[in-house]
C-alpha positions in Angstrom: 19.5 -12.0 31.3 17.2 -9.0 31.6 15.5 -8.0 28.3 17.1 -5.1 26.5 13.7 -3.7 25.6 11.8 -2.1 28.4 8.7 -2.4 26.4 8.5 -6.0 27.6 8.6 -5.1 31.2 5.3 -3.4 32.6 7.3 -2.6 35.9 10.4 -1.3 34.3 13.0 -0.7 37.1 10.8 -2.6 39.6 8.8 0.6 40.0 5.0 0.1 40.2 3.0 1.0 37.1 0.6 3.4 38.9 3.4 5.6 40.5 5.2 5.7 37.0 2.2 6.6 35.1 1.0 9.2 37.5 4.5 10.8 37.7 4.8 10.9 33.8 1.3 12.2 33.5 2.0 15.1 36.0 5.1 15.9 34.2 3.5 16.2 30.8 0.5 18.3 32.3 3.2 20.7 33.6 4.5 21.5 30.2 3.2 24.9 28.9 4.7 24.8 25.2 2.4 23.6 22.6 3.1 20.0 21.9 4.0 18.9 18.5 1.5 16.5 16.7 1.5 12.8 16.9 3.7 11.9 13.8 5.6 8.6 14.5 3.6 5.4 14.3 3.8 1.7 14.5 2.8 0.4 11.1 0.1 -2.2 11.2 1.3 -5.9 10.7 -1.2 -6.2 7.8 0.7 -3.6 6.0 4.1 -5.1 6.9 3.2 -8.4 5.6 3.2 -7.0 2.0 7.1 -6.3 2.4 8.4 -6.5 5.9 11.9 -5.3 4.9 10.4 -2.1 3.6 9.1 -1.0 7.0 11.5 -2.6 9.6 15.0 -1.3 9.7 17.8 -3.9 8.8 20.8 -2.2 10.2 20.0 0.7 12.2 17.5 1.0 14.9 16.6 4.7 15.9 14.3 5.9 18.6 12.3 3.7 21.2 10.7 1.4 18.4 13.9 -0.2 17.4 17.1 1.1 19.4 17.0 -1.9 21.7 16.1 -4.6 19.1 18.9 -7.0 19.9 20.0 -7.6 16.5 20.4 -4.0 15.7 21.6 -2.9 19.1 24.7 -5.3 19.1 25.8 -4.5 15.6 25.2 -0.7 15.6 25.7 0.7 19.2 29.4 1.0 19.1 29.0 2.6 15.5 26.7 5.1 17.2 29.0 6.0 19.9 31.9 6.7 17.5 29.5 8.9 15.5 28.7 10.8 18.5 32.5 11.4 19.3 32.8 12.3 15.5 30.2 15.1 15.8 31.0 16.4 19.4 34.8 16.8 19.2 35.0 19.6 16.6 32.6 21.6 18.8 34.7 20.7 21.8 31.9 19.3 23.7 33.3 16.9 26.3 30.6 16.5 28.9 27.8 15.4 26.8 25.5 14.5 29.8 25.6 18.0 31.1 25.6 20.0 27.8 23.1 17.8 25.8 21.5 14.8 27.5 20.1 17.0 30.4 18.7 19.6 27.9 17.2 16.8 26.0 15.6 15.4 29.2 13.9 18.7 29.8 11.8 18.1 26.5 11.1 14.5 26.9 7.4 15.1 27.7 7.3 16.9 24.3 9.0 14.0 22.6 6.7 11.6 23.9 3.8 13.5 22.4 5.1 12.9 18.9 4.5 9.1 19.3 1.4 7.3 18.9 2.4 4.5 21.2 3.1 5.0 24.8 7.0 5.0 25.5 7.4 2.9 28.6 10.9 4.2 29.6 12.0 6.3 32.4 12.8 10.0 31.2 16.7 9.6 31.8 16.7 6.6 29.7 14.8 8.4 26.8 17.1 11.4 27.1 20.1 9.2 26.6 18.4 7.3 23.8 17.4 10.3 21.9 20.6 12.0 22.3 22.7 9.2 21.1 20.2 8.6 18.1 19.7 12.3 17.3 23.5 12.9 17.0 24.0 9.7 15.0 21.3 10.9 12.5 23.0 14.1 12.4 26.3 12.5 11.6 24.7 10.3 8.9 23.2 13.3 7.3 26.5 15.1 7.3 28.1 12.2 5.7 25.4 11.9 3.1 25.6 15.6 2.3 29.4 15.4 1.9 29.8 12.1 0.0 26.4 10.7 -0.9 27.0 7.7 1.4 25.4 6.5 4.7 25.4 3.2 6.4 21.9 2.4 5.4 19.9 5.2 3.8 16.7 3.0 3.7 16.6 2.8 7.4 17.0 6.5 8.0 13.7 7.3 6.1 11.4 4.5 7.6 8.5 5.9 9.6 9.1 3.7 12.6 12.7 4.9 12.7 12.1 8.7 12.6 13.6 11.1 15.3 11.5 14.1 16.0 12.9 17.4 14.8 12.7 18.8 18.2 15.4 16.5 19.4 17.8 17.4 16.5 17.2 21.2 17.2 18.1 20.8 20.8 21.3 19.0 19.9 22.1 21.7 17.5 21.8 24.4 20.0 24.8 22.8 21.9 26.6 22.5 18.4 25.8 25.8 16.9 24.6 28.2 19.6 21.2 29.6 20.6 20.6 31.1 17.2 17.3 29.3 16.1 17.6 30.6 12.4 21.2 28.9 12.1 19.9 25.7 13.6 17.0 25.6 11.1 19.2 26.6 8.1 21.8 24.0 9.1 19.3 21.2 9.5 17.2 22.1 6.5 20.1 22.0 4.2 20.9 18.4 5.4 17.3 17.3 5.0 17.1 18.9 1.6 20.2 17.3 0.2 19.1 13.9 1.6 15.5 14.1 0.2 16.5 15.4 -3.1 18.7 12.5 -3.7 16.4 9.7 -2.3 13.0 11.1 -3.4 11.5 9.4 -6.4 9.8 12.9 -7.4 11.1 16.3 -7.9 10.8 18.2 -4.8 8.6 21.5 -4.7 10.5 24.7 -5.1 8.3 26.0 -2.3 10.1 24.5 0.8 8.0 23.4 3.8 7.8 25.8 6.7 10.7 24.2 8.7 9.3 25.2 12.1 6.3 23.0 11.4 8.1 20.0 10.0 7.9 16.9 12.3 11.0 14.8 11.1 12.9 13.7 8.0 10.1 11.8 6.5 7.6 14.6 7.1 9.9 17.0 5.2 10.1 14.8 2.3 6.5 14.2 2.4 5.6 18.0 2.3 8.4 18.6 -0.2 6.8 16.2 -2.6 3.1 16.9 -2.1 3.5 20.7 -1.8 0.4 21.9 0.1 -0.1 25.2 -1.8 -3.0 23.9 -3.8 -4.8 21.7 -1.5 -8.5 20.7 -1.8 -10.2 20.3 1.5 -11.9 16.8 1.8 -12.8 14.4 4.5 -11.3 11.1 4.6 -12.9 8.0 6.1 -11.2 4.5 6.4 -12.5 1.0 6.2 -11.1 -2.2 7.2 -8.7 -3.4 4.3 -9.3 -6.9 4.9 -13.0 -7.1 5.7 -14.6 -6.2 2.3 -16.1 -9.2 0.8 -14.6 -10.2 -2.6 -17.2 -11.0 -5.4 -16.2 -14.1 -7.5 -15.7 -13.5 -11.2 -18.7 -14.9 -13.1 -16.5 -16.5 -15.8 -14.8 -18.5 -12.9 -18.1 -19.6 -11.4 -19.4 -21.1 -14.7 -16.2 -22.8 -15.3 -16.2 -24.5 -12.0 -19.9 -25.6 -12.5 -19.0 -27.1 -15.9 -16.0 -29.1 -14.2 -18.3 -30.5 -11.8 -20.3 -32.1 -14.5 -17.4 -33.0 -16.7 -15.7 -34.9 -14.0 -18.6 -37.3 -13.9 -18.9 -38.0 -17.6 -16.9 -40.9 -19.0 -14.4 -39.7 -21.8 -14.7 -36.1 -20.9 -11.1 -35.9 -19.6 -10.0 -33.6 -22.4 -12.8 -31.1 -21.7 -12.0 -31.2 -18.0 -8.2 -30.5 -18.7 -9.4 -27.5 -20.8 -11.6 -26.3 -18.0 -8.8 -26.6 -15.4 -6.4 -24.5 -17.5 -9.1 -21.8 -17.9 -9.9 -21.8 -14.3 -6.3 -21.4 -13.2 -6.1 -18.6 -15.7 -9.1 -16.8 -14.1 -7.8 -17.6 -10.6 -4.4 -16.2 -11.1 -5.8 -12.9 -12.4 -8.0 -12.7 -9.2 -4.9 -13.3 -6.7 -3.3 -10.1 -7.6 -3.2 -7.4 -4.9 -6.3 -5.3 -4.9 -5.9 -2.3 -7.2 -7.9 0.5 -8.4 -10.4 -0.1 -11.4 -8.6 1.6 -14.3 -7.3 0.2 -17.6 -3.5 -0.5 -17.9 -1.2 1.6 -19.9 -1.0 -1.2 -22.6 -4.8 -1.3 -22.8 -5.3 2.3 -23.0 -2.7 2.6 -25.9 -3.6 -0.5 -27.9 -7.3 -0.2 -27.6 -8.0 3.4 -27.1 -4.9 5.0 -28.4 -4.3 7.1 -25.3 -0.6 8.2 -25.0 1.2 8.8 -22.0 3.7 11.8 -21.8 5.8 13.6 -19.3 4.1 16.8 -17.7 5.4 19.8 -19.9 6.5 21.7 -16.8 8.0 20.4 -13.6 4.7 19.6 -12.0 3.9 17.2 -9.2 1.5 14.5 -8.5 -1.5 16.9 -8.1 -1.1 18.1 -11.6 -1.9 14.8 -13.6 -4.2 15.6 -16.3 -5.8 14.0 -19.5 -6.2 15.9 -22.7 -8.7 14.7 -25.4 -8.8 16.7 -28.5 -10.5 14.8 -31.2 -8.5 11.6 -32.0 -5.4 13.0 -30.1 -5.6 11.6 -26.4 -2.9 12.2 -23.9 -2.4 11.6 -20.2 0.3 13.9 -18.7 2.2 12.5 -15.7 4.8 13.7 -13.5 8.3 12.2 -13.6 9.2 9.4 -11.2 12.6 8.2 -10.8 12.9 4.7 -9.5 16.0 3.1 -7.9 16.9 0.3 -5.5 15.5 2.5 -2.5 12.3 3.6 -4.2 10.1 1.1 -2.8 11.0 1.8 0.9 10.6 5.5 0.4 7.1 5.1 -1.5 5.9 2.6 1.0 6.8 4.5 4.0 5.5 8.0 2.6 2.2 6.2 1.8 1.9 4.7 5.3 2.8 8.1 6.7 0.1 9.9 4.9 -2.5 7.3 5.7 -1.8 7.1 9.4 -1.6 11.0 9.8 -5.0 11.3 8.0 -6.4 8.5 10.1 -5.2 9.8 13.4 -5.8 13.6 12.8 -9.2 14.5 11.3 -8.0 18.1 10.8 -5.0 16.7 8.9 -7.2 14.5 6.8 -9.4 17.5 5.7 -6.4 19.7 5.0 -4.1 17.3 3.2 -6.2 14.4 2.0 -4.4 11.3 0.5 -2.8 12.8 -2.6 0.3 10.7 -2.6 -1.7 7.6 -1.9 -4.1 8.2 -4.6 -1.2 8.7 -7.0 0.3 5.4 -5.9 -2.9 3.9 -6.4 -3.3 5.1 -9.8 0.2 4.0 -10.9 -0.5 0.4 -9.4 -3.7 0.3 -11.5 -2.2 1.3 -14.8 1.0 -0.8 -14.5 0.5 -4.4 -14.6 3.3 -5.8 -16.9 6.6 -5.0 -18.2 5.0 -3.5 -21.4 3.3 -1.1 -19.4 6.6 0.1 -17.9 8.3 0.3 -21.2 5.5 2.6 -22.7 5.9 4.9 -19.7 9.7 4.9 -20.2 9.2 5.8 -23.7 7.1 8.7 -22.7 9.7 10.0 -20.4 7.4 9.3 -17.5 9.6 6.7 -15.7 13.4 7.0 -15.3 16.1 5.4 -13.0 18.0 2.3 -12.6 15.3 0.0 -11.4 14.6 -2.7 -14.0 11.3 -2.9 -15.8 10.3 -6.2 -14.2 11.2 -4.8 -10.7 9.0 -1.8 -11.4 6.0 -3.9 -12.6 6.5 -6.0 -9.3 6.7 -3.0 -7.2 3.5 -1.4 -8.3 1.6 -4.8 -8.5 2.6 -5.5 -5.1 1.1 -2.2 -3.4 -2.3 -2.6 -2.0 -5.0 -0.1 -2.9 -6.1 2.1 0.0 -9.5 1.7 1.5 -9.8 5.4 2.4 -12.9 7.2 1.2 -13.3 10.6 0.3 -16.6 12.8 0.6 -15.9 14.7 -2.7 -14.5 13.6 -6.0 -10.7 14.2 -6.0 -8.7 15.4 -8.9 -7.3 11.7 -9.2 -10.8 10.2 -9.2 -11.6 12.6 -12.0 -8.6 11.4 -14.1 -9.6 7.7 -13.3 -13.1 8.4 -14.6 -12.1 10.1 -17.7 -9.7 7.2 -18.7 -12.4 4.7 -17.8 -14.9 6.6 -20.0 -12.5 6.7 -23.0 -11.7 3.0 -22.7 -15.2 2.1 -22.1 -16.5 4.0 -25.3 -14.2 2.0 -27.4 -16.6 -0.3 -29.6 -14.8 -3.5 -28.8 -14.6 -2.9 -25.1 -18.3 -1.8 -25.0 -19.3 -5.1 -26.7 -17.2 -7.1 -24.4 -18.7 -5.4 -21.3 -22.2 -6.1 -22.7 -21.4 -9.7 -23.1 -20.0 -9.9 -19.6 -23.1 -8.1 -18.2 -25.3 -10.7 -19.9 -23.3 -13.5 -18.5 -23.4 -12.0 -15.1 -27.2 -11.7 -15.3 -27.5 -15.4 -16.5 -24.6 -16.7 -14.2 -26.9 -17.8 -11.3 -29.3 -19.3 -13.7 -26.6 -21.2 -15.5 -24.9 -22.4 -12.2 -28.3 -23.7 -10.9 -29.1 -25.5 -14.1 -25.8 -27.2 -14.2 -26.3 -28.2 -10.5 -29.7 -29.8 -11.5 -28.2 -31.7 -14.3 -25.4 -32.9 -12.2 -27.9 -34.2 -9.5 -29.9 -35.9 -12.1 -27.0 -37.5 -13.7 -25.7 -38.9 -10.3 -29.2 -40.1 -9.6 -29.2 -42.0 -12.8 -25.8 -43.4 -12.4 -26.8 -44.4 -8.9 -29.7 -46.2 -10.3 -27.8 -48.0 -12.8 -25.2 -49.3 -10.3 -28.0 -50.4 -8.0 -30.2 -52.1 -10.4 -28.2 -52.8 -13.5 -29.5 -51.7 -17.0 -33.3 -52.3 -16.1 -34.0 -50.3 -13.0 -37.6 -50.4 -11.7 -38.5 -47.1 -13.0 -37.4 -48.1 -16.7 -39.3 -51.4 -16.4 -42.5 -49.6 -15.3 -42.1 -47.3 -18.2 -41.7 -50.2 -20.7 -44.9 -51.9 -19.1 -46.9 -48.7 -19.6 -45.7 -48.4 -23.1 -46.6 -52.1 -24.0 -50.1 -51.5 -22.6 -50.7 -48.2 -24.3 -49.2 -49.2 -27.6 -52.4 -50.6 -29.3 -54.3 -47.5 -28.1 -51.7 -45.1 -29.5 -51.9 -47.1 -32.7 -55.5 -46.6 -33.0 -55.4 -42.9 -32.5 -52.2 -42.1 -34.7 -52.8 -44.6 -37.5 -53.9 -43.2 -40.9 -57.5 -42.5 -41.4 -59.5 -43.7 -44.6 -59.3 -46.8 -46.6 -55.9 -48.4 -47.1 -54.7 -48.1 -50.7 
C-alpha cells in the first residue's frame, strides 16, 4: 500500500526529483507579488519532548505537516468533507474545483513561501489540500463564534497546524465576492472571537494590521504582545542542550563525605543521613532550567514583596516593581488559565522564538517579550503556595487547579536566547533579585555559600586524601594483620631511641 504521506517519497508520482524541483523553482520565480514571510515551522523534537501533545495535533491535521498523518486522516477526512459542504451550499457553490481549487492553485507558490520546510507535493495536490483544510478551518471558526464549540480548539491553534491567511482570503473571495475589506472584516471577526476566548491574556485594544497577519496563531500573538511600544534589540540563540551544568557545591561535599562514610564501620546512620541530603539536593537540581529569580513565596515571606494585578488593563510589557520605603509591590498583568492554556502558551512561545531565530529583522523589531514573560513566571512559580499568593493578588484566574498551574510553569524550559541590551523584563528580575539579596538573612546565607564554594575543592581533595590513606591502612591490616611491617619498624625505632629520649627529657638537677 502506498504511503499517504508524499514527504516519505523523494520521487512523488514517479517523477524525477530534478525535473520537479526545477519546475517548482521556475514557477516560484515567475511570481511577481511580494511573498509573505516564513511563519509556519516544524518544532524541534527537543522542545516537543517537554510535552508532545501540546505541539502535535491529536484529532485534526491541517496543512501539509499533518493532513496525511494516518491516524488523523482516517478519523477526520470525512468530517472535513462534511464541513466543506456545510460552508459551500449556502453560497451556492457546486463546482468546488473550478470556483475555488483552481484559484488556490494559482497562489500555491506564495503558500509554499510561508513554510520553513520544503513541501514535496505537486501543486494540484497542494491546491486541493489547502482548499479542504482552509474551508474546514472557516467552518470551525464559524461554529466557535456561534456556539463556543469546535471539534478540537487546541489543534486549531498549534503552530504546525496553521493555514496561511492568504488561503483563507482566496476562499472568502468565492464566498463573499471580490470586496477585500469585506473578506478582512469577516475573517478578523472570526479570529477575534476565537482568540479572545482562548487567549490566557487580555487582547490589545489596538488590533493588528490584518493585511499583515500570517495566520490564526500570528493574530493571537500580535494581539497579546501589541507592537506599539517595542524596543529594538538583537536576539541571539545558543543550543539549549549544550550548556555545561555546574554541580551544586553542597552536593559535591555530601558525595565526598559519603565516600568516606561507606568505608567506616558503624557509620551506617551517618551514611543514611547523607543519602537523604543528597537526594534532596539532587531533586532540586533536576527541575527544568529556569530564570534565576526568587519565587513568589520567598519574595513575600523574606522580603515582604507583594504581588498585585496591574491597576490598568496592561499587557506583558508593563510589568513593574514599585519600592516605596517598606512598601514593595510587583504589578503583573492578568493571566487566565484553563485546560487549553498550556497548549496556547507553548505554541505562542515556540512561534515567537522561531520567528526571531529565522528572521533577524523580526528579532530586532519584536524581541522575545512573550518568552521573557513566560520565563519570568516559570521562575517565580515553584510550588502551589506561589500560585495561591498570585491568586490572592488577582494576578491568576481561571479553572485550572493550583497544582496544575505550578506543574505547567515548572515544566517550561527557560529560553537560551540572548539580547544585546537590557530588556524591561531583565530589569524587573534584577530589581527583585536586589531586593531579595539585600535581606540580612539572605545576604548571610549567600556569604556562607560563597565561602563553601571557595573551599569546596579543598574540602573535596582533603576528603579524597583521607579516603586514600584509610584504604591504604585497611589494606595493610588485611594483608599483614595487626602488626604490619611499617608498624614493627616504628616500634623498633621507638625502643632504640627510648633511652636517648629519657636522657634528654628527664628532669634536670638532683632528685628530691
